[in-house]
N, C-alpha and C positions, 0 to 999 in steps of 0.2 A: 504494500500500500504506500501511502505517501506520508511523510513526516510533516507536511505543510498543514497548518491549522485549517480546520474546516471553513472558518469564516473567510479565508483567503483563496480558496480554490474556485476554479471556474465551474460553470454548470456542467460542461462536457466532462470535465475530470471527475466531478462528484457523481455524475450519472454512470460513468464507466466503472468507478469503484463500487457503486451500489449494485450494478449488474453483476460484478464479480462476486460480491458478498452473497447475493441471492443464489447464484449458481453454486457457490461453495456450500451454502446451507442446504440447498436442495439435494446435493450429493449425499449429505448425511455422514460424512467421514470425520467430522470434528467431534471432539469430546464436549461435554456439557459446558465447561468453562469457556472454551474457545468459541463455541456456538453463541453463548451469551455475549461475549465480547464483540463478536462479529455483528450480532443483532443490534447491540447498542451503537456501534459505529454506523451501521446502516440507517438507524433511526436519525442519527445526526446528519448523515449525508442527505437523507430524504428531506429533512428540515431545511438544509442549505439549498437544495434544488427548489423547494417551494418558495423560499425567500427570494431567490433569483427570478423565478417565474412571476412572482407578485410584482417585483420591481419592473420587470419587462412589460407586464400587463399595464402598469400605470403609465408607461411611456408611449404606449401605442396610441396613435392618432389617426383619424380618418381624413383623407384628403377630400375636401369638399369643393374645391375649385381653385382658381388662380385669381390673384388681385390684379389691379391695373398695371403694376410693374412686372407682372409675370411671376411673382412669388407664390408658392403654394399656400393655400388657406386650409388650416386643419381644425378639427374639433376633437376633443377627447373621445376615445372609444369607450362605449359603455356596454357591458355584457348584459344581455337580456336573458334573465334566468329561465324564462318560459321557452326560450329557443334552444337551450342547451340540451343536447342529446337527440336532437331531431336530425 
């Protein structure tokens, strides 16, 4: 794994490490102590991924047009919960 603190790793790195942990746990070759340690690390990585996704979601904007100078005009993207999963 990485010695880099979870708060500093990129989404891609966290996701890759999380996928590795899941695969390792699914194989079932770890003893209980190692499994618990891996699980705890995975929970931390999942939280990191969620934090980064939340930040990205907040920065997403919809292009609504172009102003007189040719600059893009944007509005914040709002998730409509009734449309999720359709």
